[in-house]
PDB file with one MODEL, atoms N, CA, C and O in Angstrom:
MODEL        1
ATOM      1  N   MET A   1      59.907  39.452  67.597  1.00  0.00           N
ATOM      2  CA  MET A   1      58.704  40.229  67.534  1.00  0.00           C
ATOM      3  C   MET A   1      59.023  41.662  67.097  1.00  0.00           C
ATOM      4  O   MET A   1      58.385  42.186  66.184  1.00  0.00           O
ATOM      5  N   LEU A   2      59.989  42.287  67.733  1.00  0.00           N
ATOM      6  CA  LEU A   2      60.365  43.650  67.371  1.00  0.00           C
ATOM      7  C   LEU A   2      60.869  43.721  65.932  1.00  0.00           C
ATOM      8  O   LEU A   2      60.609  44.693  65.223  1.00  0.00           O
ATOM      9  N   LEU A   3      61.583  42.699  65.511  1.00  0.00           N
ATOM     10  CA  LEU A   3      62.067  42.646  64.131  1.00  0.00           C
ATOM     11  C   LEU A   3      60.899  42.616  63.143  1.00  0.00           C
ATOM     12  O   LEU A   3      60.941  43.285  62.110  1.00  0.00           O
ATOM     13  N   GLY A   4      59.865  41.848  63.458  1.00  0.00           N
ATOM     14  CA  GLY A   4      58.686  41.790  62.590  1.00  0.00           C
ATOM     15  C   GLY A   4      57.994  43.127  62.475  1.00  0.00           C
ATOM     16  O   GLY A   4      57.574  43.517  61.385  1.00  0.00           O
ATOM     17  N   VAL A   5      57.866  43.840  63.589  1.00  0.00           N
ATOM     18  CA  VAL A   5      57.247  45.171  63.571  1.00  0.00           C
ATOM     19  C   VAL A   5      58.091  46.144  62.747  1.00  0.00           C
ATOM     20  O   VAL A   5      57.550  46.919  61.958  1.00  0.00           O
ATOM     21  N   LEU A   6      59.398  46.108  62.924  1.00  0.00           N
ATOM     22  CA  LEU A   6      60.272  46.993  62.151  1.00  0.00           C
ATOM     23  C   LEU A   6      60.222  46.687  60.660  1.00  0.00           C
ATOM     24  O   LEU A   6      60.269  47.601  59.837  1.00  0.00           O
ATOM     25  N   ILE A   7      60.126  45.421  60.313  1.00  0.00           N
ATOM     26  CA  ILE A   7      60.032  45.045  58.896  1.00  0.00           C
ATOM     27  C   ILE A   7      58.744  45.582  58.288  1.00  0.00           C
ATOM     28  O   ILE A   7      58.740  46.011  57.134  1.00  0.00           O
ATOM     29  N   ARG A   8      57.648  45.565  59.049  1.00  0.00           N
ATOM     30  CA  ARG A   8      56.384  46.098  58.537  1.00  0.00           C
ATOM     31  C   ARG A   8      56.468  47.605  58.292  1.00  0.00           C
ATOM     32  O   ARG A   8      55.751  48.120  57.435  1.00  0.00           O
ATOM     33  N   LEU A   9      57.314  48.314  59.012  1.00  0.00           N
ATOM     34  CA  LEU A   9      57.415  49.765  58.866  1.00  0.00           C
ATOM     35  C   LEU A   9      58.386  50.202  57.779  1.00  0.00           C
ATOM     36  O   LEU A   9      58.410  51.380  57.423  1.00  0.00           O
ATOM     37  N   ILE A  10      59.183  49.291  57.244  1.00  0.00           N
ATOM     38  CA  ILE A  10      60.175  49.662  56.225  1.00  0.00           C
ATOM     39  C   ILE A  10      59.508  50.259  54.996  1.00  0.00           C
ATOM     40  O   ILE A  10      59.947  51.299  54.505  1.00  0.00           O
ATOM     41  N   GLY A  11      58.460  49.626  54.491  1.00  0.00           N
ATOM     42  CA  GLY A  11      57.799  50.108  53.281  1.00  0.00           C
ATOM     43  C   GLY A  11      57.270  51.526  53.399  1.00  0.00           C
ATOM     44  O   GLY A  11      57.636  52.378  52.590  1.00  0.00           O
ATOM     45  N   PRO A  12      56.405  51.814  54.401  1.00  0.00           N
ATOM     46  CA  PRO A  12      55.879  53.177  54.511  1.00  0.00           C
ATOM     47  C   PRO A  12      56.943  54.227  54.807  1.00  0.00           C
ATOM     48  O   PRO A  12      56.805  55.376  54.386  1.00  0.00           O
ATOM     49  N   LEU A  13      57.993  53.858  55.516  1.00  0.00           N
ATOM     50  CA  LEU A  13      59.030  54.832  55.822  1.00  0.00           C
ATOM     51  C   LEU A  13      59.990  55.053  54.659  1.00  0.00           C
ATOM     52  O   LEU A  13      60.614  56.110  54.561  1.00  0.00           O
ATOM     53  N   HIS A  14      60.111  54.070  53.783  1.00  0.00           N
ATOM     54  CA  HIS A  14      61.056  54.157  52.665  1.00  0.00           C
ATOM     55  C   HIS A  14      60.477  54.923  51.482  1.00  0.00           C
ATOM     56  O   HIS A  14      61.181  55.723  50.865  1.00  0.00           O
ATOM     57  N   ASP A  15      59.212  54.695  51.155  1.00  0.00           N
ATOM     58  CA  ASP A  15      58.598  55.300  49.971  1.00  0.00           C
ATOM     59  C   ASP A  15      57.607  56.379  50.372  1.00  0.00           C
ATOM     60  O   ASP A  15      56.851  56.218  51.330  1.00  0.00           O
ATOM     61  N   VAL A  16      57.616  57.472  49.639  1.00  0.00           N
ATOM     62  CA  VAL A  16      56.692  58.561  49.919  1.00  0.00           C
ATOM     63  C   VAL A  16      55.316  58.263  49.342  1.00  0.00           C
ATOM     64  O   VAL A  16      54.303  58.609  49.951  1.00  0.00           O
ATOM     65  N   ALA A  17      55.265  57.627  48.179  1.00  0.00           N
ATOM     66  CA  ALA A  17      53.990  57.324  47.529  1.00  0.00           C
ATOM     67  C   ALA A  17      53.382  56.064  48.124  1.00  0.00           C
ATOM     68  O   ALA A  17      54.079  55.234  48.707  1.00  0.00           O
ATOM     69  N   LEU A  18      52.070  55.937  47.966  1.00  0.00           N
ATOM     70  CA  LEU A  18      51.404  54.713  48.399  1.00  0.00           C
ATOM     71  C   LEU A  18      51.895  53.550  47.552  1.00  0.00           C
ATOM     72  O   LEU A  18      52.238  53.723  46.383  1.00  0.00           O
ATOM     73  N   GLY A  19      51.926  52.374  48.143  1.00  0.00           N
ATOM     74  CA  GLY A  19      52.571  51.232  47.515  1.00  0.00           C
ATOM     75  C   GLY A  19      51.878  50.637  46.315  1.00  0.00           C
ATOM     76  O   GLY A  19      52.557  50.117  45.430  1.00  0.00           O
ATOM     77  N   GLN A  20      50.574  50.684  46.237  1.00  0.00           N
ATOM     78  CA  GLN A  20      49.861  50.036  45.144  1.00  0.00           C
ATOM     79  C   GLN A  20      48.604  50.841  44.820  1.00  0.00           C
ATOM     80  O   GLN A  20      48.205  51.718  45.587  1.00  0.00           O
ATOM     81  N   SER A  21      47.996  50.541  43.698  1.00  0.00           N
ATOM     82  CA  SER A  21      46.818  51.304  43.284  1.00  0.00           C
ATOM     83  C   SER A  21      45.638  51.070  44.215  1.00  0.00           C
ATOM     84  O   SER A  21      44.782  51.945  44.347  1.00  0.00           O
ATOM     85  N   ASP A  22      45.570  49.917  44.860  1.00  0.00           N
ATOM     86  CA  ASP A  22      44.489  49.635  45.786  1.00  0.00           C
ATOM     87  C   ASP A  22      44.487  50.607  46.962  1.00  0.00           C
ATOM     88  O   ASP A  22      43.427  50.940  47.493  1.00  0.00           O
ATOM     89  N   ALA A  23      45.655  51.056  47.363  1.00  0.00           N
ATOM     90  CA  ALA A  23      45.739  52.012  48.476  1.00  0.00           C
ATOM     91  C   ALA A  23      45.067  53.334  48.113  1.00  0.00           C
ATOM     92  O   ALA A  23      44.511  54.001  48.986  1.00  0.00           O
ATOM     93  N   TYR A  24      45.109  53.716  46.853  1.00  0.00           N
ATOM     94  CA  TYR A  24      44.437  54.950  46.443  1.00  0.00           C
ATOM     95  C   TYR A  24      42.923  54.782  46.488  1.00  0.00           C
ATOM     96  O   TYR A  24      42.202  55.744  46.752  1.00  0.00           O
ATOM     97  N   SER A  25      42.435  53.574  46.233  1.00  0.00           N
ATOM     98  CA  SER A  25      41.000  53.304  46.405  1.00  0.00           C
ATOM     99  C   SER A  25      40.622  53.430  47.874  1.00  0.00           C
ATOM    100  O   SER A  25      39.586  54.006  48.206  1.00  0.00           O
ATOM    101  N   HIS A  26      41.462  52.890  48.756  1.00  0.00           N
ATOM    102  CA  HIS A  26      41.199  53.018  50.187  1.00  0.00           C
ATOM    103  C   HIS A  26      41.230  54.483  50.621  1.00  0.00           C
ATOM    104  O   HIS A  26      40.440  54.893  51.471  1.00  0.00           O
ATOM    105  N   LEU A  27      42.125  55.263  50.051  1.00  0.00           N
ATOM    106  CA  LEU A  27      42.187  56.686  50.364  1.00  0.00           C
ATOM    107  C   LEU A  27      40.896  57.381  49.938  1.00  0.00           C
ATOM    108  O   LEU A  27      40.370  58.211  50.679  1.00  0.00           O
ATOM    109  N   GLN A  28      40.385  57.053  48.762  1.00  0.00           N
ATOM    110  CA  GLN A  28      39.139  57.656  48.303  1.00  0.00           C
ATOM    111  C   GLN A  28      37.971  57.239  49.186  1.00  0.00           C
ATOM    112  O   GLN A  28      37.115  58.062  49.511  1.00  0.00           O
ATOM    113  N   PHE A  29      37.926  55.962  49.579  1.00  0.00           N
ATOM    114  CA  PHE A  29      36.855  55.492  50.456  1.00  0.00           C
ATOM    115  C   PHE A  29      36.924  56.192  51.816  1.00  0.00           C
ATOM    116  O   PHE A  29      35.889  56.557  52.373  1.00  0.00           O
ATOM    117  N   LEU A  30      38.133  56.385  52.358  1.00  0.00           N
ATOM    118  CA  LEU A  30      38.262  57.089  53.640  1.00  0.00           C
ATOM    119  C   LEU A  30      37.794  58.529  53.502  1.00  0.00           C
ATOM    120  O   LEU A  30      37.103  59.040  54.384  1.00  0.00           O
ATOM    121  N   LYS A  31      38.156  59.185  52.418  1.00  0.00           N
ATOM    122  CA  LYS A  31      37.705  60.566  52.210  1.00  0.00           C
ATOM    123  C   LYS A  31      36.187  60.628  52.072  1.00  0.00           C
ATOM    124  O   LYS A  31      35.562  61.565  52.569  1.00  0.00           O
ATOM    125  N   ASP A  32      35.581  59.634  51.397  1.00  0.00           N
ATOM    126  CA  ASP A  32      34.122  59.571  51.303  1.00  0.00           C
ATOM    127  C   ASP A  32      33.497  59.443  52.683  1.00  0.00           C
ATOM    128  O   ASP A  32      32.525  60.127  53.005  1.00  0.00           O
ATOM    129  N   TRP A  33      34.068  58.554  53.498  1.00  0.00           N
ATOM    130  CA  TRP A  33      33.514  58.332  54.833  1.00  0.00           C
ATOM    131  C   TRP A  33      33.645  59.587  55.688  1.00  0.00           C
ATOM    132  O   TRP A  33      32.725  59.931  56.429  1.00  0.00           O
ATOM    133  N   LEU A  34      34.784  60.271  55.589  1.00  0.00           N
ATOM    134  CA  LEU A  34      34.979  61.483  56.378  1.00  0.00           C
ATOM    135  C   LEU A  34      34.045  62.604  55.927  1.00  0.00           C
ATOM    136  O   LEU A  34      33.566  63.381  56.753  1.00  0.00           O
ATOM    137  N   ALA A  35      33.784  62.691  54.633  1.00  0.00           N
ATOM    138  CA  ALA A  35      32.965  63.780  54.104  1.00  0.00           C
ATOM    139  C   ALA A  35      31.471  63.529  54.292  1.00  0.00           C
ATOM    140  O   ALA A  35      30.725  64.445  54.640  1.00  0.00           O
ATOM    141  N   GLU A  36      31.034  62.288  54.063  1.00  0.00           N
ATOM    142  CA  GLU A  36      29.603  62.016  54.030  1.00  0.00           C
ATOM    143  C   GLU A  36      29.135  60.996  55.060  1.00  0.00           C
ATOM    144  O   GLU A  36      27.931  60.816  55.243  1.00  0.00           O
ATOM    145  N   GLY A  37      30.061  60.330  55.729  1.00  0.00           N
ATOM    146  CA  GLY A  37      29.672  59.314  56.695  1.00  0.00           C
ATOM    147  C   GLY A  37      29.270  57.997  56.065  1.00  0.00           C
ATOM    148  O   GLY A  37      28.778  57.102  56.752  1.00  0.00           O
ATOM    149  N   GLN A  38      29.474  57.871  54.772  1.00  0.00           N
ATOM    150  CA  GLN A  38      29.174  56.631  54.059  1.00  0.00           C
ATOM    151  C   GLN A  38      30.064  56.540  52.830  1.00  0.00           C
ATOM    152  O   GLN A  38      30.693  57.518  52.426  1.00  0.00           O
ATOM    153  N   LEU A  39      30.106  55.350  52.243  1.00  0.00           N
ATOM    154  CA  LEU A  39      30.916  55.134  51.048  1.00  0.00           C
ATOM    155  C   LEU A  39      30.080  55.325  49.806  1.00  0.00           C
ATOM    156  O   LEU A  39      28.872  55.089  49.823  1.00  0.00           O
ATOM    157  N   ARG A  40      30.713  55.752  48.724  1.00  0.00           N
ATOM    158  CA  ARG A  40      29.971  55.926  47.480  1.00  0.00           C
ATOM    159  C   ARG A  40      29.644  54.592  46.824  1.00  0.00           C
ATOM    160  O   ARG A  40      28.723  54.509  46.011  1.00  0.00           O
ATOM    161  N   HIS A  41      30.389  53.551  47.171  1.00  0.00           N
ATOM    162  CA  HIS A  41      30.123  52.208  46.643  1.00  0.00           C
ATOM    163  C   HIS A  41      29.268  51.469  47.667  1.00  0.00           C
ATOM    164  O   HIS A  41      29.776  51.114  48.731  1.00  0.00           O
ATOM    165  N   PRO A  42      27.991  51.224  47.384  1.00  0.00           N
ATOM    166  CA  PRO A  42      27.088  50.698  48.415  1.00  0.00           C
ATOM    167  C   PRO A  42      27.362  49.247  48.820  1.00  0.00           C
ATOM    168  O   PRO A  42      26.871  48.800  49.857  1.00  0.00           O
ATOM    169  N   TYR A  43      28.128  48.511  48.032  1.00  0.00           N
ATOM    170  CA  TYR A  43      28.346  47.100  48.338  1.00  0.00           C
ATOM    171  C   TYR A  43      29.676  46.825  49.020  1.00  0.00           C
ATOM    172  O   TYR A  43      29.972  45.680  49.361  1.00  0.00           O
ATOM    173  N   TYR A  44      30.485  47.863  49.223  1.00  0.00           N
ATOM    174  CA  TYR A  44      31.771  47.675  49.878  1.00  0.00           C
ATOM    175  C   TYR A  44      31.568  47.799  51.383  1.00  0.00           C
ATOM    176  O   TYR A  44      30.943  48.759  51.833  1.00  0.00           O
ATOM    177  N   PRO A  45      32.074  46.862  52.169  1.00  0.00           N
ATOM    178  CA  PRO A  45      31.844  46.926  53.617  1.00  0.00           C
ATOM    179  C   PRO A  45      32.567  48.114  54.249  1.00  0.00           C
ATOM    180  O   PRO A  45      33.764  48.291  54.022  1.00  0.00           O
ATOM    181  N   PRO A  46      31.861  48.935  55.041  1.00  0.00           N
ATOM    182  CA  PRO A  46      32.451  50.160  55.574  1.00  0.00           C
ATOM    183  C   PRO A  46      33.191  50.006  56.903  1.00  0.00           C
ATOM    184  O   PRO A  46      33.713  50.995  57.417  1.00  0.00           O
ATOM    185  N   GLY A  47      33.253  48.821  57.468  1.00  0.00           N
ATOM    186  CA  GLY A  47      33.830  48.649  58.801  1.00  0.00           C
ATOM    187  C   GLY A  47      35.265  49.125  58.922  1.00  0.00           C
ATOM    188  O   GLY A  47      35.628  49.753  59.917  1.00  0.00           O
ATOM    189  N   TYR A  48      36.078  48.836  57.932  1.00  0.00           N
ATOM    190  CA  TYR A  48      37.485  49.254  57.948  1.00  0.00           C
ATOM    191  C   TYR A  48      37.590  50.772  58.029  1.00  0.00           C
ATOM    192  O   TYR A  48      38.461  51.298  58.722  1.00  0.00           O
ATOM    193  N   TYR A  49      36.725  51.464  57.339  1.00  0.00           N
ATOM    194  CA  TYR A  49      36.776  52.924  57.301  1.00  0.00           C
ATOM    195  C   TYR A  49      36.214  53.534  58.573  1.00  0.00           C
ATOM    196  O   TYR A  49      36.581  54.651  58.937  1.00  0.00           O
ATOM    197  N   TRP A  50      35.331  52.819  59.252  1.00  0.00           N
ATOM    198  CA  TRP A  50      34.902  53.251  60.583  1.00  0.00           C
ATOM    199  C   TRP A  50      36.075  53.162  61.551  1.00  0.00           C
ATOM    200  O   TRP A  50      36.271  54.052  62.379  1.00  0.00           O
ATOM    201  N   ILE A  51      36.856  52.084  61.448  1.00  0.00           N
ATOM    202  CA  ILE A  51      37.975  51.883  62.366  1.00  0.00           C
ATOM    203  C   ILE A  51      39.055  52.930  62.159  1.00  0.00           C
ATOM    204  O   ILE A  51      39.574  53.472  63.135  1.00  0.00           O
ATOM    205  N   ILE A  52      39.409  53.229  60.916  1.00  0.00           N
ATOM    206  CA  ILE A  52      40.468  54.214  60.688  1.00  0.00           C
ATOM    207  C   ILE A  52      39.933  55.633  60.542  1.00  0.00           C
ATOM    208  O   ILE A  52      40.703  56.592  60.609  1.00  0.00           O
ATOM    209  N   GLY A  53      38.639  55.778  60.344  1.00  0.00           N
ATOM    210  CA  GLY A  53      38.058  57.106  60.166  1.00  0.00           C
ATOM    211  C   GLY A  53      37.880  57.878  61.459  1.00  0.00           C
ATOM    212  O   GLY A  53      38.092  59.091  61.491  1.00  0.00           O
ATOM    213  N   TRP A  54      37.498  57.199  62.517  1.00  0.00           N
ATOM    214  CA  TRP A  54      37.289  57.900  63.785  1.00  0.00           C
ATOM    215  C   TRP A  54      38.575  58.520  64.313  1.00  0.00           C
ATOM    216  O   TRP A  54      38.564  59.703  64.653  1.00  0.00           O
ATOM    217  N   PRO A  55      39.696  57.779  64.401  1.00  0.00           N
ATOM    218  CA  PRO A  55      40.924  58.448  64.859  1.00  0.00           C
ATOM    219  C   PRO A  55      41.373  59.567  63.911  1.00  0.00           C
ATOM    220  O   PRO A  55      41.930  60.574  64.349  1.00  0.00           O
ATOM    221  N   THR A  56      41.127  59.381  62.618  1.00  0.00           N
ATOM    222  CA  THR A  56      41.482  60.422  61.649  1.00  0.00           C
ATOM    223  C   THR A  56      40.729  61.702  61.950  1.00  0.00           C
ATOM    224  O   THR A  56      41.303  62.791  61.931  1.00  0.00           O
ATOM    225  N   ARG A  57      39.452  61.571  62.225  1.00  0.00           N
ATOM    226  CA  ARG A  57      38.625  62.739  62.520  1.00  0.00           C
ATOM    227  C   ARG A  57      38.934  63.309  63.904  1.00  0.00           C
ATOM    228  O   ARG A  57      39.056  64.524  64.055  1.00  0.00           O
ATOM    229  N   TRP A  58      39.061  62.455  64.906  1.00  0.00           N
ATOM    230  CA  TRP A  58      39.285  62.924  66.281  1.00  0.00           C
ATOM    231  C   TRP A  58      40.593  63.684  66.436  1.00  0.00           C
ATOM    232  O   TRP A  58      40.640  64.738  67.071  1.00  0.00           O
ATOM    233  N   PHE A  59      41.670  63.134  65.842  1.00  0.00           N
ATOM    234  CA  PHE A  59      42.983  63.739  66.017  1.00  0.00           C
ATOM    235  C   PHE A  59      43.359  64.697  64.898  1.00  0.00           C
ATOM    236  O   PHE A  59      44.416  65.325  64.963  1.00  0.00           O
ATOM    237  N   GLY A  60      42.523  64.827  63.874  1.00  0.00           N
ATOM    238  CA  GLY A  60      42.800  65.734  62.769  1.00  0.00           C
ATOM    239  C   GLY A  60      43.948  65.286  61.884  1.00  0.00           C
ATOM    240  O   GLY A  60      44.643  66.115  61.297  1.00  0.00           O
ATOM    241  N   TRP A  61      44.150  63.978  61.783  1.00  0.00           N
ATOM    242  CA  TRP A  61      45.244  63.445  60.969  1.00  0.00           C
ATOM    243  C   TRP A  61      44.919  63.561  59.489  1.00  0.00           C
ATOM    244  O   TRP A  61      43.750  63.562  59.103  1.00  0.00           O
ATOM    245  N   ASP A  62      45.938  63.659  58.673  1.00  0.00           N
ATOM    246  CA  ASP A  62      45.797  63.692  57.222  1.00  0.00           C
ATOM    247  C   ASP A  62      45.416  62.290  56.734  1.00  0.00           C
ATOM    248  O   ASP A  62      46.107  61.326  57.064  1.00  0.00           O
ATOM    249  N   PRO A  63      44.329  62.151  55.953  1.00  0.00           N
ATOM    250  CA  PRO A  63      43.914  60.823  55.478  1.00  0.00           C
ATOM    251  C   PRO A  63      44.995  60.098  54.677  1.00  0.00           C
ATOM    252  O   PRO A  63      45.092  58.872  54.734  1.00  0.00           O
ATOM    253  N   TYR A  64      45.801  60.843  53.937  1.00  0.00           N
ATOM    254  CA  TYR A  64      46.874  60.202  53.165  1.00  0.00           C
ATOM    255  C   TYR A  64      47.845  59.468  54.089  1.00  0.00           C
ATOM    256  O   TYR A  64      48.220  58.325  53.827  1.00  0.00           O
ATOM    257  N   TRP A  65      48.248  60.137  55.176  1.00  0.00           N
ATOM    258  CA  TRP A  65      49.194  59.525  56.111  1.00  0.00           C
ATOM    259  C   TRP A  65      48.561  58.350  56.847  1.00  0.00           C
ATOM    260  O   TRP A  65      49.237  57.366  57.148  1.00  0.00           O
ATOM    261  N   VAL A  66      47.280  58.449  57.134  1.00  0.00           N
ATOM    262  CA  VAL A  66      46.588  57.334  57.800  1.00  0.00           C
ATOM    263  C   VAL A  66      46.591  56.111  56.887  1.00  0.00           C
ATOM    264  O   VAL A  66      46.913  55.011  57.336  1.00  0.00           O
ATOM    265  N   ILE A  67      46.242  56.285  55.630  1.00  0.00           N
ATOM    266  CA  ILE A  67      46.227  55.162  54.690  1.00  0.00           C
ATOM    267  C   ILE A  67      47.642  54.654  54.464  1.00  0.00           C
ATOM    268  O   ILE A  67      47.855  53.450  54.326  1.00  0.00           O
ATOM    269  N   ARG A  68      48.598  55.550  54.426  1.00  0.00           N
ATOM    270  CA  ARG A  68      49.987  55.138  54.188  1.00  0.00           C
ATOM    271  C   ARG A  68      50.500  54.197  55.274  1.00  0.00           C
ATOM    272  O   ARG A  68      51.223  53.246  54.974  1.00  0.00           O
ATOM    273  N   PHE A  69      50.139  54.447  56.523  1.00  0.00           N
ATOM    274  CA  PHE A  69      50.635  53.636  57.632  1.00  0.00           C
ATOM    275  C   PHE A  69      49.618  52.619  58.156  1.00  0.00           C
ATOM    276  O   PHE A  69      49.949  51.844  59.052  1.00  0.00           O
ATOM    277  N   ALA A  70      48.404  52.598  57.632  1.00  0.00           N
ATOM    278  CA  ALA A  70      47.380  51.685  58.154  1.00  0.00           C
ATOM    279  C   ALA A  70      47.787  50.223  57.998  1.00  0.00           C
ATOM    280  O   ALA A  70      47.624  49.438  58.932  1.00  0.00           O
ATOM    281  N   GLY A  71      48.309  49.849  56.849  1.00  0.00           N
ATOM    282  CA  GLY A  71      48.724  48.462  56.646  1.00  0.00           C
ATOM    283  C   GLY A  71      49.831  48.044  57.594  1.00  0.00           C
ATOM    284  O   GLY A  71      49.829  46.929  58.116  1.00  0.00           O
ATOM    285  N   ALA A  72      50.774  48.945  57.814  1.00  0.00           N
ATOM    286  CA  ALA A  72      51.875  48.636  58.732  1.00  0.00           C
ATOM    287  C   ALA A  72      51.383  48.531  60.170  1.00  0.00           C
ATOM    288  O   ALA A  72      51.839  47.666  60.917  1.00  0.00           O
ATOM    289  N   VAL A  73      50.467  49.394  60.560  1.00  0.00           N
ATOM    290  CA  VAL A  73      49.952  49.356  61.934  1.00  0.00           C
ATOM    291  C   VAL A  73      49.146  48.093  62.170  1.00  0.00           C
ATOM    292  O   VAL A  73      49.324  47.426  63.189  1.00  0.00           O
ATOM    293  N   PHE A  74      48.255  47.752  61.232  1.00  0.00           N
ATOM    294  CA  PHE A  74      47.465  46.527  61.394  1.00  0.00           C
ATOM    295  C   PHE A  74      48.354  45.287  61.299  1.00  0.00           C
ATOM    296  O   PHE A  74      48.124  44.304  62.004  1.00  0.00           O
ATOM    297  N   GLY A  75      49.366  45.329  60.434  1.00  0.00           N
ATOM    298  CA  GLY A  75      50.313  44.214  60.344  1.00  0.00           C
ATOM    299  C   GLY A  75      51.109  44.041  61.624  1.00  0.00           C
ATOM    300  O   GLY A  75      51.338  42.919  62.075  1.00  0.00           O
ATOM    301  N   ALA A  76      51.533  45.158  62.212  1.00  0.00           N
ATOM    302  CA  ALA A  76      52.246  45.085  63.489  1.00  0.00           C
ATOM    303  C   ALA A  76      51.322  44.563  64.583  1.00  0.00           C
ATOM    304  O   ALA A  76      51.757  43.824  65.465  1.00  0.00           O
ATOM    305  N   GLY A  77      50.059  44.943  64.529  1.00  0.00           N
ATOM    306  CA  GLY A  77      49.085  44.411  65.490  1.00  0.00           C
ATOM    307  C   GLY A  77      48.931  42.908  65.375  1.00  0.00           C
ATOM    308  O   GLY A  77      48.808  42.212  66.383  1.00  0.00           O
ATOM    309  N   LEU A  78      48.937  42.402  64.146  1.00  0.00           N
ATOM    310  CA  LEU A  78      48.863  40.949  63.948  1.00  0.00           C
ATOM    311  C   LEU A  78      50.104  40.260  64.496  1.00  0.00           C
ATOM    312  O   LEU A  78      50.007  39.196  65.107  1.00  0.00           O
ATOM    313  N   ILE A  79      51.260  40.858  64.281  1.00  0.00           N
ATOM    314  CA  ILE A  79      52.501  40.282  64.803  1.00  0.00           C
ATOM    315  C   ILE A  79      52.491  40.256  66.334  1.00  0.00           C
ATOM    316  O   ILE A  79      52.853  39.254  66.952  1.00  0.00           O
ATOM    317  N   LEU A  80      52.071  41.371  66.933  1.00  0.00           N
ATOM    318  CA  LEU A  80      52.030  41.454  68.387  1.00  0.00           C
ATOM    319  C   LEU A  80      50.998  40.497  68.988  1.00  0.00           C
ATOM    320  O   LEU A  80      51.248  39.887  70.028  1.00  0.00           O
ATOM    321  N   SER A  81      49.843  40.367  68.337  1.00  0.00           N
ATOM    322  CA  SER A  81      48.838  39.427  68.865  1.00  0.00           C
ATOM    323  C   SER A  81      49.295  37.976  68.695  1.00  0.00           C
ATOM    324  O   SER A  81      49.046  37.142  69.565  1.00  0.00           O
ATOM    325  N   SER A  82      49.952  37.679  67.592  1.00  0.00           N
ATOM    326  CA  SER A  82      50.482  36.316  67.406  1.00  0.00           C
ATOM    327  C   SER A  82      51.559  36.003  68.449  1.00  0.00           C
ATOM    328  O   SER A  82      51.627  34.891  68.973  1.00  0.00           O
ATOM    329  N   TYR A  83      52.385  36.985  68.736  1.00  0.00           N
ATOM    330  CA  TYR A  83      53.430  36.799  69.734  1.00  0.00           C
ATOM    331  C   TYR A  83      52.822  36.575  71.123  1.00  0.00           C
ATOM    332  O   TYR A  83      53.307  35.745  71.892  1.00  0.00           O
ATOM    333  N   SER A  84      51.763  37.316  71.434  1.00  0.00           N
ATOM    334  CA  SER A  84      51.161  37.179  72.765  1.00  0.00           C
ATOM    335  C   SER A  84      50.458  35.831  72.930  1.00  0.00           C
ATOM    336  O   SER A  84      50.361  35.307  74.039  1.00  0.00           O
ATOM    337  N   LEU A  85      49.974  35.278  71.827  1.00  0.00           N
ATOM    338  CA  LEU A  85      49.350  33.948  71.909  1.00  0.00           C
ATOM    339  C   LEU A  85      50.405  32.885  72.123  1.00  0.00           C
ATOM    340  O   LEU A  85      50.079  31.702  72.218  1.00  0.00           O
TER     341      LEU A  85
ENDMDL
END
């Protein structure tokens, strides 16, 4: 279990840039949600940005760093929940 969590963190800790172009779309959507409370694309589901947007706003975290580690955190959560089952 610990090995799986560490493997998920290798990517964000190794590279400074976001891993793929889709992550930059997520960064823009998070910035939209933080600025206006909604997404500029009306057909994209906003639930993911509600989940990562509230801690970003509450703790004053940089949106870039939140998006950079969001995949690893959610992936580690999946590993931990699978292990607990």
